[in-house]
N, CA, C and O atoms as CSV, one atom per row, in Angstrom:
chain,resi,resn,atom,element,x,y,z
A,1,MET,N,N,-33.129,28.413,31.903
A,1,MET,CA,C,-32.173,29.032,31.000
A,1,MET,C,C,-31.247,27.623,30.654
A,1,MET,O,O,-31.009,26.795,31.533
A,2,ALA,N,N,-30.863,27.510,29.532
A,2,ALA,CA,C,-30.159,26.387,28.973
A,2,ALA,C,C,-28.842,26.768,28.735
A,2,ALA,O,O,-28.559,27.612,27.885
A,3,ALA,N,N,-27.943,26.149,29.493
A,3,ALA,CA,C,-26.507,26.265,29.423
A,3,ALA,C,C,-25.905,26.173,27.952
A,3,ALA,O,O,-26.473,25.487,27.103
A,4,LEU,N,N,-25.078,26.676,27.754
A,4,LEU,CA,C,-24.509,26.666,26.438
A,4,LEU,C,C,-23.408,25.616,26.643
A,4,LEU,O,O,-22.716,25.559,27.659
A,5,VAL,N,N,-23.316,24.875,25.701
A,5,VAL,CA,C,-22.182,23.751,25.886
A,5,VAL,C,C,-21.326,23.847,24.410
A,5,VAL,O,O,-21.715,23.738,23.247
A,6,PRO,N,N,-20.159,24.067,24.919
A,6,PRO,CA,C,-18.968,24.126,23.708
A,6,PRO,C,C,-19.048,22.955,22.979
A,6,PRO,O,O,-19.248,21.855,23.496
A,7,THR,N,N,-18.887,23.164,21.709
A,7,THR,CA,C,-18.963,22.112,20.741
A,7,THR,C,C,-17.394,21.914,20.152
A,7,THR,O,O,-16.533,22.791,20.083
A,8,GLU,N,N,-17.291,20.652,19.790
A,8,GLU,CA,C,-15.861,20.721,19.011
A,8,GLU,C,C,-16.065,21.120,17.313
A,8,GLU,O,O,-17.036,20.820,16.617
A,9,PRO,N,N,-14.980,21.795,16.944
A,9,PRO,CA,C,-15.501,22.185,15.633
A,9,PRO,C,C,-15.284,20.879,14.681
A,9,PRO,O,O,-14.433,20.001,14.827
A,10,THR,N,N,-16.425,21.001,13.520
A,10,THR,CA,C,-16.192,19.714,13.103
A,10,THR,C,C,-15.900,20.284,11.540
A,10,THR,O,O,-16.098,21.387,11.032
A,11,ALA,N,N,-15.277,18.888,10.956
A,11,ALA,CA,C,-14.780,19.047,9.532
A,11,ALA,C,C,-15.922,19.429,8.365
A,11,ALA,O,O,-17.034,18.906,8.283
A,12,PRO,N,N,-15.449,20.335,7.594
A,12,PRO,CA,C,-16.556,20.390,6.237
A,12,PRO,C,C,-17.074,19.133,5.797
A,12,PRO,O,O,-16.273,18.199,5.798
A,13,PRO,N,N,-18.321,18.898,5.397
A,13,PRO,CA,C,-18.776,17.806,4.884
A,13,PRO,C,C,-17.726,17.368,3.685
A,13,PRO,O,O,-16.964,18.215,3.220
A,14,ALA,N,N,-17.721,16.119,3.248
A,14,ALA,CA,C,-17.030,15.973,2.224
A,14,ALA,C,C,-17.567,16.271,0.869
A,14,ALA,O,O,-18.782,16.440,0.768
A,15,ALA,N,N,-17.005,16.335,0.088
A,15,ALA,CA,C,-17.574,16.665,-1.337
A,15,ALA,C,C,-18.422,15.289,-1.813
A,15,ALA,O,O,-18.004,14.150,-1.603
A,16,LYS,N,N,-19.384,15.528,-2.329
A,16,LYS,CA,C,-20.270,14.538,-2.969
A,16,LYS,C,C,-20.196,14.156,-4.293
A,16,LYS,O,O,-21.170,14.454,-4.984
A,17,ALA,N,N,-18.916,13.337,-5.028
A,17,ALA,CA,C,-18.869,13.427,-6.177
A,17,ALA,C,C,-19.340,11.880,-6.776
A,17,ALA,O,O,-19.269,11.611,-7.975
A,18,GLU,N,N,-19.809,10.960,-5.785
A,18,GLU,CA,C,-20.064,9.501,-6.229
A,18,GLU,C,C,-21.465,9.346,-6.511
A,18,GLU,O,O,-22.250,9.960,-5.789
A,19,ARG,N,N,-21.933,8.589,-7.492
A,19,ARG,CA,C,-23.237,8.848,-7.633
A,19,ARG,C,C,-23.925,7.029,-7.567
A,19,ARG,O,O,-23.312,6.047,-7.985
A,20,LEU,N,N,-24.976,7.020,-7.085
A,20,LEU,CA,C,-25.321,5.572,-6.760
A,20,LEU,C,C,-26.904,5.288,-7.251
A,20,LEU,O,O,-27.816,5.851,-6.647
A,21,GLU,N,N,-27.167,4.443,-8.306
A,21,GLU,CA,C,-28.686,4.354,-8.667
A,21,GLU,C,C,-29.068,3.034,-8.731
A,21,GLU,O,O,-28.322,2.129,-9.104
A,22,ALA,N,N,-30.447,2.870,-8.304
A,22,ALA,CA,C,-31.145,1.741,-8.119
A,22,ALA,C,C,-32.403,1.499,-8.648
A,22,ALA,O,O,-33.284,2.223,-8.185
A,23,ARG,N,N,-32.791,0.578,-9.601
A,23,ARG,CA,C,-34.156,0.344,-10.098
A,23,ARG,C,C,-34.779,-0.607,-9.206
A,23,ARG,O,O,-34.430,-1.765,-8.980
A,24,ILE,N,N,-36.025,0.232,-8.596
A,24,ILE,CA,C,-37.158,-0.437,-7.476
A,24,ILE,C,C,-38.361,-0.427,-8.030
A,24,ILE,O,O,-38.677,0.260,-9.001
A,25,THR,N,N,-39.198,-1.328,-7.320
A,25,THR,CA,C,-40.757,-1.297,-7.746
A,25,THR,C,C,-41.358,0.097,-7.002
A,25,THR,O,O,-40.909,0.830,-6.120
A,26,ALA,N,N,-42.279,0.093,-7.595
A,26,ALA,CA,C,-43.330,1.209,-7.334
A,26,ALA,C,C,-43.553,1.247,-5.700
A,26,ALA,O,O,-43.249,2.179,-4.957
A,27,PRO,N,N,-44.129,0.065,-5.354
A,27,PRO,CA,C,-44.421,-0.271,-4.083
A,27,PRO,C,C,-43.325,0.148,-3.154
A,27,PRO,O,O,-43.480,0.938,-2.223
A,28,LEU,N,N,-42.054,-0.525,-3.527
A,28,LEU,CA,C,-41.107,-0.035,-2.693
A,28,LEU,C,C,-40.345,1.334,-2.089
A,28,LEU,O,O,-39.745,1.639,-1.058
A,29,LYS,N,N,-40.779,2.055,-3.506
A,29,LYS,CA,C,-40.515,3.339,-3.396
A,29,LYS,C,C,-41.368,4.412,-2.902
A,29,LYS,O,O,-41.031,5.592,-2.812
A,30,GLU,N,N,-42.788,3.785,-2.508
A,30,GLU,CA,C,-43.715,4.457,-1.983
A,30,GLU,C,C,-43.576,4.184,-0.465
A,30,GLU,O,O,-44.050,5.010,0.315
A,31,THR,N,N,-42.885,2.953,0.053
A,31,THR,CA,C,-42.488,2.799,1.062
A,31,THR,C,C,-41.436,3.516,1.941
A,31,THR,O,O,-41.541,3.933,3.095
A,32,LEU,N,N,-40.272,3.549,0.981
A,32,LEU,CA,C,-39.209,4.455,1.274
A,32,LEU,C,C,-39.567,5.623,1.402
A,32,LEU,O,O,-39.096,6.171,2.399
A,33,GLN,N,N,-40.408,6.399,0.604
A,33,GLN,CA,C,-40.592,7.695,0.534
A,33,GLN,C,C,-41.604,8.013,2.007
A,33,GLN,O,O,-41.291,8.894,2.807
A,34,ARG,N,N,-42.659,7.262,2.154
A,34,ARG,CA,C,-43.430,7.396,3.111
A,34,ARG,C,C,-42.324,7.363,4.650
A,34,ARG,O,O,-42.488,8.247,5.490
A,35,ALA,N,N,-41.597,6.631,4.793
A,35,ALA,CA,C,-40.795,6.464,5.817
A,35,ALA,C,C,-39.779,7.953,5.970
A,35,ALA,O,O,-39.627,8.565,7.027
A,36,ALA,N,N,-39.204,8.298,4.735
A,36,ALA,CA,C,-38.772,9.474,4.534
A,36,ALA,C,C,-39.522,10.751,5.004
A,36,ALA,O,O,-39.036,11.582,5.772
A,37,ASP,N,N,-40.810,10.812,4.432
A,37,ASP,CA,C,-41.639,11.827,5.047
A,37,ASP,C,C,-41.932,11.792,6.455
A,37,ASP,O,O,-42.273,12.814,7.051
A,38,LEU,N,N,-41.832,10.804,6.955
A,38,LEU,CA,C,-41.966,10.674,8.685
A,38,LEU,C,C,-41.125,11.225,9.262
A,38,LEU,O,O,-41.316,11.993,10.205
A,39,GLU,N,N,-39.939,10.889,8.739
A,39,GLU,CA,C,-38.630,11.642,9.363
A,39,GLU,C,C,-38.713,13.085,9.057
A,39,GLU,O,O,-38.473,13.947,9.903
A,40,GLY,N,N,-39.086,13.360,7.731
A,40,GLY,CA,C,-38.840,14.618,7.761
A,40,GLY,C,C,-37.592,14.899,6.859
A,40,GLY,O,O,-36.976,15.962,6.936
A,41,ARG,N,N,-37.247,13.877,5.988
A,41,ARG,CA,C,-36.152,13.818,5.213
A,41,ARG,C,C,-36.511,13.609,3.828
A,41,ARG,O,O,-37.618,13.233,3.442
A,42,SER,N,N,-35.353,13.918,2.991
A,42,SER,CA,C,-35.470,13.610,1.632
A,42,SER,C,C,-35.226,12.375,1.442
A,42,SER,O,O,-34.448,11.756,2.168
A,43,LEU,N,N,-36.038,11.687,0.151
A,43,LEU,CA,C,-36.166,10.312,-0.144
A,43,LEU,C,C,-34.482,9.922,-0.398
A,43,LEU,O,O,-34.085,8.811,-0.045
A,44,THR,N,N,-33.821,10.614,-0.840
A,44,THR,CA,C,-32.280,10.727,-1.074
A,44,THR,C,C,-31.390,10.280,0.158
A,44,THR,O,O,-30.571,9.363,0.213
A,45,ASP,N,N,-31.809,11.252,1.203
A,45,ASP,CA,C,-30.913,11.344,2.413
A,45,ASP,C,C,-31.479,10.165,3.288
A,45,ASP,O,O,-30.698,9.531,3.997
A,46,PHE,N,N,-32.828,9.853,3.256
A,46,PHE,CA,C,-33.316,8.565,4.104
A,46,PHE,C,C,-32.605,7.294,3.603
A,46,PHE,O,O,-32.014,6.582,4.415
A,47,VAL,N,N,-32.641,6.992,2.324
A,47,VAL,CA,C,-32.010,5.912,1.496
A,47,VAL,C,C,-30.627,5.868,2.095
A,47,VAL,O,O,-30.370,4.993,2.922
A,48,VAL,N,N,-29.707,6.762,1.731
A,48,VAL,CA,C,-28.384,6.816,1.689
A,48,VAL,C,C,-28.103,6.663,3.336
A,48,VAL,O,O,-27.188,5.888,3.613
A,49,SER,N,N,-28.720,7.253,4.357
A,49,SER,CA,C,-28.462,7.213,5.898
A,49,SER,C,C,-28.899,5.769,5.924
A,49,SER,O,O,-27.996,5.138,6.473
A,50,ALA,N,N,-29.760,5.069,5.617
A,50,ALA,CA,C,-30.224,3.635,6.211
A,50,ALA,C,C,-29.172,2.806,5.417
A,50,ALA,O,O,-28.815,1.708,5.845
A,51,ALA,N,N,-28.746,3.251,4.430
A,51,ALA,CA,C,-27.660,2.108,3.490
A,51,ALA,C,C,-26.415,2.178,4.096
A,51,ALA,O,O,-25.643,1.232,3.940
A,52,HIS,N,N,-26.027,3.313,4.880
A,52,HIS,CA,C,-24.946,3.690,5.574
A,52,HIS,C,C,-24.822,2.832,6.828
A,52,HIS,O,O,-23.924,2.014,7.031
A,53,ASP,N,N,-26.002,3.168,7.781
A,53,ASP,CA,C,-26.063,2.672,8.775
A,53,ASP,C,C,-25.890,0.919,8.421
A,53,ASP,O,O,-24.911,0.325,8.874
A,54,THR,N,N,-26.608,0.413,7.841
A,54,THR,CA,C,-26.720,-1.055,7.487
A,54,THR,C,C,-25.258,-1.460,7.081
A,54,THR,O,O,-24.836,-2.418,7.729
A,55,ALA,N,N,-24.506,-1.008,6.269
A,55,ALA,CA,C,-23.252,-1.364,5.836
A,55,ALA,C,C,-22.087,-1.145,7.057
A,55,ALA,O,O,-21.158,-1.945,7.166
A,56,LYS,N,N,-22.238,0.041,7.980
A,56,LYS,CA,C,-21.648,-0.051,8.899
A,56,LYS,C,C,-21.897,-1.408,10.153
A,56,LYS,O,O,-20.981,-1.953,10.770
A,57,ARG,N,N,-23.299,-1.705,10.278
A,57,ARG,CA,C,-23.438,-2.787,11.260
A,57,ARG,C,C,-23.194,-3.926,10.665
A,57,ARG,O,O,-23.150,-4.914,11.398
A,58,VAL,N,N,-22.957,-4.123,9.117
A,58,VAL,CA,C,-22.510,-5.500,8.653
A,58,VAL,C,C,-21.012,-5.518,8.993
A,58,VAL,O,O,-20.507,-6.388,9.703
A,59,ILE,N,N,-20.281,-4.417,8.394
A,59,ILE,CA,C,-18.708,-4.443,8.727
A,59,ILE,C,C,-18.805,-4.756,10.202
A,59,ILE,O,O,-18.277,-5.862,10.309
A,60,GLN,N,N,-19.190,-4.372,11.341
A,60,GLN,CA,C,-18.873,-4.369,12.595
A,60,GLN,C,C,-19.301,-5.737,13.026
A,60,GLN,O,O,-18.854,-6.153,14.094
A,61,GLU,N,N,-19.992,-6.375,12.428
A,61,GLU,CA,C,-20.638,-7.829,12.828
A,61,GLU,C,C,-19.472,-8.938,12.064
A,61,GLU,O,O,-19.119,-10.013,12.549
A,62,HIS,N,N,-19.054,-8.414,10.897
A,62,HIS,CA,C,-18.022,-9.265,10.647
A,62,HIS,C,C,-16.770,-9.161,11.000
A,62,HIS,O,O,-15.850,-9.818,10.514
A,63,GLY,N,N,-16.680,-8.327,11.865
A,63,GLY,CA,C,-15.468,-7.747,12.734
A,63,GLY,C,C,-15.577,-8.572,14.210
A,63,GLY,O,O,-14.653,-8.408,15.006
A,64,ILE,N,N,-16.528,-9.319,14.519
A,64,ILE,CA,C,-16.528,-9.814,15.342
A,64,ILE,C,C,-16.568,-11.400,15.544
A,64,ILE,O,O,-17.467,-12.102,15.081
A,65,LEU,N,N,-15.243,-11.990,16.459
A,65,LEU,CA,C,-15.035,-13.298,16.316
A,65,LEU,C,C,-15.905,-14.106,17.391
A,65,LEU,O,O,-16.077,-13.954,18.600
A,66,PHE,N,N,-16.501,-15.254,16.220
A,66,PHE,CA,C,-17.684,-16.029,17.146
A,66,PHE,C,C,-16.957,-17.161,17.064
A,66,PHE,O,O,-16.445,-17.635,16.049
A,67,LEU,N,N,-16.917,-17.732,18.576
A,67,LEU,CA,C,-16.204,-19.247,18.832
A,67,LEU,C,C,-17.056,-20.126,19.775
A,67,LEU,O,O,-17.678,-19.796,20.784
A,68,THR,N,N,-16.948,-21.095,19.299
A,68,THR,CA,C,-17.577,-22.324,19.927
A,68,THR,C,C,-17.078,-22.321,21.509
A,68,THR,O,O,-16.090,-21.668,21.845
A,69,ALA,N,N,-17.892,-23.154,22.503
A,69,ALA,CA,C,-17.097,-23.314,23.771
A,69,ALA,C,C,-15.715,-24.052,23.653
A,69,ALA,O,O,-14.726,-23.808,24.344
A,70,ASN,N,N,-15.799,-24.869,22.793
A,70,ASN,CA,C,-14.215,-25.741,22.904
A,70,ASN,C,C,-13.467,-24.596,22.080
A,70,ASN,O,O,-12.355,-24.459,22.589
A,71,ASP,N,N,-13.632,-23.762,21.058
A,71,ASP,CA,C,-12.766,-22.908,20.660
A,71,ASP,C,C,-12.241,-21.900,21.463
A,71,ASP,O,O,-11.103,-21.432,21.442
A,72,SER,N,N,-13.292,-21.581,22.254
A,72,SER,CA,C,-12.776,-20.548,23.518
A,72,SER,C,C,-11.890,-21.252,24.370
A,72,SER,O,O,-10.768,-20.746,24.386
A,73,LYS,N,N,-12.011,-22.129,24.994
A,73,LYS,CA,C,-11.203,-22.847,25.553
A,73,LYS,C,C,-9.791,-23.044,25.211
A,73,LYS,O,O,-8.923,-23.114,26.081
A,74,VAL,N,N,-9.555,-23.131,23.996
A,74,VAL,CA,C,-8.409,-23.437,23.420
A,74,VAL,C,C,-7.687,-22.223,23.077
A,74,VAL,O,O,-6.459,-22.264,23.006
A,75,PHE,N,N,-8.372,-21.065,22.840
A,75,PHE,CA,C,-7.871,-19.932,22.419
A,75,PHE,C,C,-7.554,-19.570,24.110
A,75,PHE,O,O,-6.372,-19.273,24.279
A,76,VAL,N,N,-8.173,-19.550,25.047
A,76,VAL,CA,C,-7.675,-18.983,26.376
A,76,VAL,C,C,-6.409,-19.626,26.774
A,76,VAL,O,O,-5.416,-19.050,27.219
A,77,ASN,N,N,-6.584,-21.088,26.527
A,77,ASN,CA,C,-5.442,-21.596,27.126
A,77,ASN,C,C,-4.123,-21.466,26.164
A,77,ASN,O,O,-3.064,-21.852,26.660
A,78,ALA,N,N,-4.107,-21.077,25.147
A,78,ALA,CA,C,-3.224,-20.623,24.183
A,78,ALA,C,C,-2.424,-19.328,24.870
A,78,ALA,O,O,-1.225,-19.234,25.131
A,79,LEU,N,N,-3.383,-18.468,25.051
A,79,LEU,CA,C,-3.108,-17.265,25.814
A,79,LEU,C,C,-2.548,-17.242,27.142
A,79,LEU,O,O,-1.746,-16.395,27.534
A,80,LEU,N,N,-3.059,-18.329,27.908
A,80,LEU,CA,C,-2.507,-18.580,29.338
A,80,LEU,C,C,-1.209,-19.265,29.099
A,80,LEU,O,O,-0.200,-18.790,29.620
A,81,ASN,N,N,-1.141,-20.221,28.442
A,81,ASN,CA,C,-0.133,-21.322,28.368
A,81,ASN,C,C,0.400,-21.160,27.104
A,81,ASN,O,O,0.072,-22.063,26.334
A,82,PRO,N,N,1.159,-20.254,26.612
A,82,PRO,CA,C,1.767,-20.082,25.247
A,82,PRO,C,C,2.804,-21.245,24.969
A,82,PRO,O,O,3.341,-21.754,25.953
A,83,PRO,N,N,3.066,-21.617,23.944
A,83,PRO,CA,C,3.990,-22.558,23.945
A,83,PRO,C,C,5.864,-21.794,23.962
A,83,PRO,O,O,5.969,-20.574,23.838
A,84,ALA,N,N,6.662,-22.336,24.061
A,84,ALA,CA,C,7.932,-21.892,24.294
A,84,ALA,C,C,8.348,-21.186,22.802
A,84,ALA,O,O,8.017,-21.687,21.727
A,85,PRO,N,N,8.941,-20.240,22.901
A,85,PRO,CA,C,9.223,-19.727,21.417
A,85,PRO,C,C,10.334,-20.830,21.203
A,85,PRO,O,O,10.992,-21.490,22.006
A,86,ASN,N,N,10.298,-20.784,19.745
A,86,ASN,CA,C,11.201,-21.614,19.228
A,86,ASN,C,C,12.326,-20.869,18.645
A,86,ASN,O,O,12.366,-19.654,18.838
A,87,GLU,N,N,13.458,-21.577,17.795
A,87,GLU,CA,C,14.471,-20.899,17.534
A,87,GLU,C,C,14.371,-19.590,16.401
A,87,GLU,O,O,15.097,-18.597,16.354
A,88,LYS,N,N,12.993,-20.022,15.344
A,88,LYS,CA,C,12.663,-18.869,14.434
A,88,LYS,C,C,12.482,-17.803,14.998
A,88,LYS,O,O,13.080,-16.802,14.605
A,89,LEU,N,N,11.506,-17.754,16.189
A,89,LEU,CA,C,10.683,-16.862,16.887
A,89,LEU,C,C,11.978,-16.275,17.391
A,89,LEU,O,O,12.032,-15.077,17.114
A,90,ARG,N,N,12.862,-16.641,17.931
A,90,ARG,CA,C,14.000,-16.180,18.888
A,90,ARG,C,C,15.002,-15.174,17.853
A,90,ARG,O,O,15.372,-14.029,18.111
A,91,ARG,N,N,15.269,-15.874,16.778
A,91,ARG,CA,C,15.896,-14.951,15.686
A,91,ARG,C,C,15.262,-13.734,15.370
A,91,ARG,O,O,15.860,-12.659,15.410
A,92,ALA,N,N,13.810,-13.882,14.988
A,92,ALA,CA,C,12.955,-12.693,14.652
A,92,ALA,C,C,13.218,-11.615,15.783
A,92,ALA,O,O,13.609,-10.471,15.548
A,93,ALA,N,N,12.937,-12.156,17.105
A,93,ALA,CA,C,13.253,-11.056,18.073
A,93,ALA,C,C,14.460,-10.424,18.143
A,93,ALA,O,O,14.574,-9.227,18.410
A,94,ARG,N,N,15.498,-11.272,17.883
A,94,ARG,CA,C,16.640,-10.405,17.950
A,94,ARG,C,C,16.779,-9.314,16.738
A,94,ARG,O,O,17.395,-8.249,16.715
A,95,ARG,N,N,16.045,-9.911,15.815
A,95,ARG,CA,C,16.255,-8.835,14.437
A,95,ARG,C,C,15.510,-7.723,14.935
A,95,ARG,O,O,15.996,-6.596,14.831
A,96,PHE,N,N,14.353,-7.902,15.482
A,96,PHE,CA,C,13.489,-6.813,15.836
A,96,PHE,C,C,14.068,-5.794,16.983
A,96,PHE,O,O,13.849,-4.582,16.959
A,97,LYS,N,N,14.788,-6.417,17.924
A,97,LYS,CA,C,15.344,-5.585,18.959
A,97,LYS,C,C,16.964,-4.853,18.169
A,97,LYS,O,O,17.607,-3.929,18.667
A,98,GLN,N,N,17.217,-5.388,17.213
A,98,GLN,CA,C,18.574,-4.912,16.542
A,98,GLN,C,C,18.099,-3.745,15.662
A,98,GLN,O,O,18.720,-2.683,15.617
A,99,LYS,N,N,17.096,-3.954,15.041
A,99,LYS,CA,C,16.564,-2.845,14.157
A,99,LYS,C,C,15.843,-1.577,15.049
A,99,LYS,O,O,16.041,-0.377,14.855
A,100,HIS,N,N,15.195,-2.018,15.801
A,100,HIS,CA,C,14.206,-0.945,16.784
A,100,HIS,C,C,14.818,-0.674,18.111
A,100,HIS,O,O,14.080,-0.241,18.996
A,101,ALA,N,N,16.065,-0.874,18.356
A,101,ALA,CA,C,16.915,-0.482,19.396
A,101,ALA,C,C,17.371,0.847,19.670
A,101,ALA,O,O,18.121,1.059,20.622
């Protein structure tokens, strides 16, 4: 007997008001349709889902900072041994404390 697991209520899906069209070759459409059929999905659902997954991956990859070994050393050194605050930074800190105290 399977246990019932309570689920969080989900928000209703957003209204689909936007449209996206693309011209593709017949062989590409056949490939996409075959893949959609294998997953039991409509061609539109398959293409939109695949595009969305790829878009999320690309955005995530571009948010990752890649550093050389030397860049990593410089970065860590700056974190571990920060320069002393200059006068401009001290003034900014005083203004911040006055404004947010």
